[in-house]
N, C-alpha and C positions, 0 to 999 in steps of 0.2 A: 439547461446546459448549453453553453455556446459551442459552436463548431466553426472551423475555418479550414479552407483548402490550403495545403502546404504552399502552393504557388502564390497565394495571397499573403501568406505570412511573412514573406521576405520584405514587406513594405516598411516594417518597423522592427526594432530589437525585440526578441522574444520576451524579455523580462517585462516590457511594457504591456504586452498581452496578458501575461500572467498576473500582473498587478491589477489590470482592469477587469479581470474575471470575477472580482468581488467574492473570493473564497470558494468559488466552484471551478472545477477543471475546465480548461479549454481543450476540446477534442480537435486534434489536427487530422485531416483527412486527405486521402489521395484518391482521386476519381470518386469522391463522395463515400469512400469507405474509411472507417477509423484506422489510423496507423500509430497514433501516439496521443498522450495526454500531457498537457502542460499546466502545472499548478504551483503556487508559492509554497515553500517549505517553512513557513513561519512556525517556530517552536518544534520543529521535527529534527531530531539528530540523525546523523548518517547511518548509524547502526540500526535504529528503528526502521528507517526507510528500506534498508537492505533486507531486514528480516520480514517486513510486511510484503515483500515481493518475491521472496524466496519459496518456491513451490515445495521443497523438501521441509522447510520449517513449518509451513502452513499445514502440511499433512500430519506432522507430528502434533501440532496444536489441536487439530480436528480430531485425531485419534485420542488424545488425552481427554478432550471434552466429552467424547462418546463414552469413554471408560467412566468418567466421573458421573455422567448421566445414568450409567448402569449401576452406580454405587460402588464401583471399584476404586476405593479410596483408602489411603493409610494415613495415620496421624503423623504429625511432625516427629513425635517420639519414636514411632516405628521406623520412619525413614532415617533418623539419626542412627538407630541400632543397626540398620542394614548397611549404612554407608561407612560407619566408623567402627 
């Protein structure tokens, strides 16, 4: 994974750095501490990006996966009966 100090990143447009990262994020640092990540969004829609970084949504997904691992599942037919 590549890293770069924010003060050095001003030399070129950020999109050039993202393109040159070859599919992995470029970690931007301030005083050698990570502060941001830069990566291309090829094939990623805005909604997916927002959901993948939303802590509330990620908690819901984690809780649902835990329930599924414990066998707490219902069939599609059961879900339809409960919803309609």
